[in-house]
C-alpha positions as CSV (number, residue, x, y, z in Angstrom):
1,M,-0.1,-0.1,0.0
2,K,2.8,2.4,0.8
3,K,4.7,1.6,-2.2
4,K,1.3,2.5,-4.4
5,N,1.5,5.7,-2.2
6,V,4.9,6.3,-3.4
7,L,4.0,6.1,-7.0
8,I,0.8,8.1,-7.0
9,Y,2.8,11.0,-5.1
10,L,5.7,10.5,-8.1
11,V,2.8,10.6,-10.7
12,I,1.8,14.0,-9.0
13,L,4.9,15.5,-9.1
14,N,5.5,15.2,-12.6
15,L,2.1,16.3,-13.7
16,F,3.3,19.4,-11.6
17,V,6.4,19.6,-13.5
18,L,4.6,19.5,-16.8
19,L,1.9,21.9,-15.8
20,I,4.5,24.5,-14.9
21,I,6.5,23.7,-18.2
22,L,3.3,24.3,-20.2
23,L,2.3,27.4,-18.4
24,S,5.2,28.9,-19.1
25,K,4.5,29.0,-22.5
26,I,1.7,31.3,-22.3
27,S,3.0,34.8,-22.8
28,L,0.0,36.6,-20.9
29,L,1.5,34.5,-17.4
30,K,5.0,34.8,-18.3
31,S,4.0,38.5,-18.2
32,F,1.9,38.4,-14.9
33,I,4.7,36.5,-13.6
34,G,7.5,39.1,-14.6
35,V,5.2,41.7,-12.7
36,I,4.5,39.5,-9.7
37,F,8.2,38.9,-9.5
38,S,9.2,42.9,-9.6
39,V,6.5,44.1,-7.5
40,V,6.0,41.5,-4.7
41,V,9.2,38.7,-4.8
42,I,12.3,41.4,-4.9
43,P,10.7,43.6,-1.9
44,I,9.8,40.2,-0.1
45,I,13.8,39.4,-0.7
46,F,15.5,42.7,0.5
47,G,13.1,42.7,3.4
48,V,14.0,39.0,4.4
49,F,17.9,40.2,3.9
50,L,17.6,43.4,6.2
51,F,15.6,41.4,8.2
52,Y,18.3,39.1,9.5
53,I,21.0,42.1,8.9
54,L,18.9,44.2,11.9
55,K,17.7,40.8,13.9
56,P,20.5,40.8,16.4
57,L,19.8,44.5,17.4
58,N,16.1,44.1,17.5
59,N,16.4,40.8,19.6
60,I,18.8,42.9,22.2
61,F,15.6,45.3,22.6
62,V,13.6,42.1,23.0
63,K,15.8,40.8,25.8
64,K,15.5,44.0,27.4
65,K,11.9,43.3,28.0
66,M,10.6,45.8,25.4
67,K,7.8,44.9,23.3
68,R,8.0,43.6,20.4
69,A,6.4,46.7,18.4
70,R,8.4,49.0,20.1
71,A,11.6,47.3,19.6
72,A,10.7,47.1,15.8
73,V,10.0,50.6,15.5
74,L,13.5,51.2,17.5
75,T,15.3,49.3,15.5
76,L,14.0,50.8,12.4
77,F,14.6,54.2,13.5
78,I,18.5,53.4,14.4
79,F,18.9,51.7,10.6
80,F,17.4,55.0,9.0
81,F,19.4,57.5,11.3
82,I,22.2,55.3,10.5
83,S,21.4,55.0,6.7
84,T,21.1,58.5,6.3
85,G,23.9,59.6,7.9
86,I,26.0,57.4,5.4
87,I,24.0,58.6,2.4
88,K,24.7,62.0,3.6
89,Y,28.2,61.8,4.2
90,F,29.5,59.5,1.4
91,G,26.9,60.8,-1.0
92,D,28.6,64.1,-2.5
93,Y,32.0,61.9,-2.1
94,F,31.0,59.3,-4.5
95,I,29.7,61.8,-7.1
96,E,32.9,63.8,-6.8
97,Q,35.2,60.7,-7.1
98,F,32.7,59.7,-10.3
99,L,33.6,62.7,-11.8
100,Y,36.9,62.3,-11.0
101,I,37.2,58.9,-13.0
102,K,35.7,60.3,-15.8
103,S,37.9,62.9,-16.0
104,I,40.6,60.5,-16.2
105,F,39.2,58.9,-19.2
106,F,38.8,62.0,-20.8
107,N,42.2,63.2,-20.3
108,I,43.8,60.0,-21.6
109,I,41.4,60.2,-24.5
110,N,42.5,63.9,-25.3
111,E,46.2,63.1,-24.9
112,R,46.2,60.1,-27.6
113,G,44.5,62.6,-30.2
114,G,40.9,63.1,-29.0
115,M,37.6,61.2,-29.7
116,N,38.5,61.2,-33.6
117,Y,41.8,59.1,-32.8
118,I,39.2,56.9,-30.9
119,K,37.0,56.7,-34.2
120,D,40.0,56.1,-36.2
121,L,40.8,53.3,-34.2
122,V,37.5,51.6,-34.2
123,I,36.6,52.0,-37.9
124,G,40.1,51.4,-39.2
125,N,39.3,47.7,-37.5
126,N,37.1,46.1,-40.2
127,L,36.2,43.5,-38.0
128,M,34.6,46.6,-35.8
129,T,33.2,48.7,-38.2
130,N,29.9,47.2,-38.1
131,Y,29.3,46.9,-34.4
132,Y,30.6,50.6,-34.0
133,D,27.9,51.6,-36.4
134,K,24.9,49.4,-34.6
135,F,26.2,51.4,-31.4
136,L,25.7,54.7,-32.5
137,E,22.7,53.9,-33.8
138,E,21.4,51.9,-30.8
139,M,23.1,55.2,-28.7
140,Q,20.5,57.7,-30.9
141,N,17.9,55.5,-30.2
142,Y,18.2,55.9,-26.7
143,I,18.4,59.4,-26.5
144,F,15.4,59.6,-28.3
145,I,13.5,57.3,-26.6
146,L,14.8,59.2,-23.1
147,S,13.4,62.5,-24.6
148,I,10.3,61.0,-24.9
149,S,9.6,59.0,-22.1
150,L,9.8,61.0,-18.8
151,R,6.6,59.9,-18.3
152,K,8.3,56.4,-18.0
153,I,10.6,57.8,-15.8
154,F,8.1,58.9,-13.7
155,D,6.2,55.6,-13.5
156,K,9.7,53.7,-12.4
157,G,10.0,56.7,-9.7
158,M,7.1,55.8,-8.4
159,Q,7.2,51.9,-8.5
160,L,10.6,52.5,-6.8
161,F,9.1,54.3,-4.1
162,S,6.4,51.5,-3.8
163,D,8.4,49.0,-3.5
164,I,10.9,50.7,-0.6
165,L,7.7,51.5,1.3
166,L,6.9,48.0,0.9
167,I,10.2,46.9,2.0
168,I,9.8,48.8,5.0
169,L,6.4,47.2,5.6
170,I,7.7,43.8,5.2
171,L,10.8,44.6,7.6
172,F,8.9,46.0,10.0
173,Y,6.3,43.1,10.6
174,L,9.1,40.8,10.0
175,L,10.5,42.2,13.0
176,K,7.3,42.4,14.9
177,D,5.7,39.1,14.4
178,E,8.7,36.8,13.5
179,D,7.2,33.9,16.1
180,D,3.8,34.5,15.1
181,I,5.2,34.2,11.0
182,K,6.9,31.0,12.6
183,E,3.7,29.8,14.2
184,S,1.8,30.1,11.2
185,I,3.9,28.4,8.9
186,V,4.0,25.3,11.4
187,N,0.1,25.3,11.7
188,I,-0.6,24.9,7.7
189,F,0.7,20.9,8.6
190,P,-1.1,18.5,9.8
191,G,-0.5,17.6,13.8
192,K,1.6,14.8,13.4
193,Y,4.3,16.8,11.1
194,K,4.2,20.1,12.9
195,N,7.3,19.0,15.2
196,K,9.4,18.2,12.9
197,I,8.2,21.2,10.7
198,Y,8.9,23.5,13.6
199,E,12.6,21.9,13.5
200,V,13.1,22.6,9.7
201,V,11.9,26.4,10.3
202,E,14.1,26.9,13.3
203,E,17.1,25.3,11.5
204,G,15.8,27.3,8.5
205,D,16.0,30.4,10.1
206,E,19.3,29.7,11.7
207,V,20.7,28.8,8.3
208,L,19.7,32.4,7.1
209,S,20.8,34.4,9.6
210,L,24.4,32.3,10.2
211,Y,24.7,33.3,5.9
212,I,23.3,36.7,5.6
213,I,25.4,37.9,8.9
214,G,28.4,36.1,7.6
215,Q,27.9,37.0,4.2
216,A,28.0,40.7,5.2
217,K,31.1,40.4,7.5
218,V,33.1,38.6,4.5
219,A,31.8,41.6,2.6
220,L,33.0,44.0,5.0
221,S,36.3,42.5,5.2
222,L,36.9,41.9,1.7
223,A,36.2,46.0,1.0
224,T,38.4,47.0,3.7
225,M,41.2,44.9,2.5
226,M,40.6,46.1,-1.1
227,F,40.5,49.5,0.2
228,I,43.8,49.5,2.1
229,G,45.1,48.2,-1.1
230,Y,43.8,50.6,-3.3
231,K,45.3,53.5,-0.8
232,L,48.9,52.0,-1.1
233,I,49.0,50.9,-5.1
234,G,47.6,54.5,-5.3
235,M,44.6,53.7,-7.1
236,A,42.0,56.5,-7.7
237,S,38.7,56.6,-6.1
238,P,39.4,53.8,-3.7
239,L,36.7,54.2,-1.2
240,L,34.3,54.3,-4.1
241,L,35.9,51.2,-5.6
242,A,35.9,49.5,-2.4
243,S,32.2,50.2,-1.8
244,V,31.5,48.5,-5.3
245,T,33.2,45.5,-3.9
246,F,31.1,45.6,-0.5
247,I,27.9,45.5,-2.4
248,L,28.9,43.0,-5.1
249,A,30.9,40.6,-2.6
250,F,27.1,39.4,-1.2
251,I,27.5,37.3,-4.4
252,P,29.0,34.4,-3.4
253,F,32.2,33.8,-5.1
254,V,32.2,35.6,-8.4
255,G,30.5,38.9,-7.1
256,F,34.3,39.6,-6.1
257,F,35.9,39.3,-9.6
258,I,32.8,41.5,-11.2
259,S,33.8,44.3,-8.9
260,L,36.9,44.2,-10.5
261,I,35.9,45.2,-13.9
262,L,35.9,49.0,-13.2
263,P,39.2,48.9,-11.2
264,Y,41.2,47.1,-14.1
265,I,39.7,49.7,-16.6
266,I,41.0,52.1,-14.7
267,A,44.4,50.0,-14.4
268,I,44.4,49.7,-18.0
269,A,44.0,53.3,-18.8
270,L,47.3,54.0,-16.3
271,G,49.6,51.7,-17.7
272,W,51.1,48.1,-17.0
273,N,52.8,49.0,-13.8
274,M,48.7,49.7,-12.2
275,I,47.6,46.3,-13.8
276,L,50.7,44.6,-12.4
277,K,49.9,46.3,-8.9
278,L,46.5,45.8,-8.7
279,S,46.7,42.2,-9.9
280,V,49.1,41.8,-7.0
281,L,46.7,43.4,-4.9
282,V,43.4,41.0,-6.2
283,L,45.7,37.9,-5.7
284,I,46.4,38.9,-2.1
285,A,42.9,39.9,-1.1
286,Q,41.9,36.6,-2.8
287,T,44.1,34.7,-0.9
288,L,43.2,36.0,2.7
289,K,39.5,35.8,1.9
290,G,39.8,32.0,0.9
291,R,42.2,31.0,3.5
292,I,41.5,33.3,6.6
293,V,38.5,35.4,6.2
294,V,35.9,33.2,5.0
295,P,36.6,30.1,7.0
296,L,37.1,32.2,10.1
297,I,33.4,34.2,9.8
298,M,31.4,31.5,8.0
299,G,33.3,28.6,9.2
300,K,31.9,25.4,8.2
301,T,28.4,26.7,8.5
302,M,27.0,26.6,4.8
303,K,29.1,23.0,4.4
304,I,29.0,23.9,0.4
305,H,31.6,23.3,-2.0
306,P,33.1,26.3,-3.9
307,I,32.4,24.6,-7.4
308,T,28.6,23.9,-6.4
309,D,28.8,28.1,-5.1
310,I,29.8,28.7,-8.6
311,F,27.8,26.4,-10.6
312,L,24.5,27.8,-8.5
313,V,25.6,31.8,-9.0
314,V,26.4,31.6,-12.8
315,G,23.5,29.1,-13.6
316,A,20.9,31.6,-11.5
317,A,22.3,34.6,-13.2
318,S,22.0,33.3,-16.4
319,L,18.4,32.2,-15.7
320,V,17.1,34.8,-13.3
321,G,19.6,37.6,-13.6
322,P,21.7,39.3,-10.5
323,I,18.8,38.7,-7.9
324,G,19.0,34.9,-8.6
325,A,22.6,35.4,-8.1
326,F,21.9,37.1,-4.5
327,V,19.5,34.5,-3.1
328,V,20.4,30.9,-4.5
329,V,22.9,30.1,-2.5
330,P,20.9,30.8,0.5
331,I,17.6,28.7,-1.0
332,Y,19.8,25.9,-1.7
333,S,21.2,25.7,2.2
334,L,17.3,25.9,2.9
335,L,16.6,23.1,0.7
336,K,19.4,21.1,1.8
337,V,17.6,21.4,5.6
338,I,14.0,20.2,4.2
339,F,15.9,17.5,2.6
340,K,17.4,16.6,5.6
341,Y,14.5,16.0,7.8
342,F,12.3,14.7,4.4
343,N,15.4,12.0,4.3
344,K,15.0,11.1,7.5
345,E,11.0,10.9,7.4
346,V,11.5,8.4,4.2
347,E,14.1,6.4,6.6
348,E,11.7,5.9,9.1
349,K,9.3,5.3,6.9
350,I,11.3,2.1,5.6
351,K,12.3,1.1,8.4
352,E,8.6,0.5,9.8
353,F,7.7,-0.7,6.3
354,K,10.7,-3.8,6.8
355,E,9.7,-4.6,10.6
356,E,6.0,-5.1,9.4
357,N,7.1,-7.4,6.9
């Protein structure tokens, strides 16, 4: 009887997968899923991410016998106060450094003959002529679209505002009702599974907390190392480049290398000496990250092989984009937790089946 149940579950699973594949072919449904993803899923992702970043601070207030609602409000107030200070302090600096980097490129171009030299260099290469013409045509199209799309820009601004508001609301209710949300998830399942589901929820919560906080520490450590290195080798705009490293380092493994694109462009413009110094810096930073920072901060918490990390991030980035690369590792870790308890349940059922027969 139990073997029959297993076959029924497998048939249902295959039919469900087939249904998803067929539904994905419907263009209207794909558009609807895209809207849901941008309006609902992305704010939830960022809300959950900020929740785990702020959770330790919120827990401090809760342990001081403060009501969860007040603790959540105080946590958000401190977060916005610090965020506003950082934006205010670094905003002007980032703009200044961005303009400085732009001036470096224009100076180099002017020293080498100006834009006519670049045009002759590109057009002189027959292989690049078609691409150059296509690039100019596309740029003209983009300028035209920009000139007539002020309403779309306004709509995007309103959407951004609504997304930020939604993220704040999600963050507030996660901080305020964390225990109630866990209880609601557990109550979805039948009574005989509640204990195990509770264990899955608790362990999944711990895994996400350890990963996000650990990844934040790794990103901060890596950005600090790169900032010191940039200062030592004389790289332009070290704080701006280190900030880019901090943001992209939340994408496991590949994020750090993506953050090196802009520094290498600057290094190429400045000459071979800077390229060599930057390469040595990257080698040292990557070695320290792999040998000291990650083992010390993350330990063996995630228990994911680096090769698995790479395939997960690259595959998710190809299918979903940057958001997929950002969330794929914690989702994979959650699935491992669920599979561990599911596998334990299956083993217990098989053991019971053998004992009965």
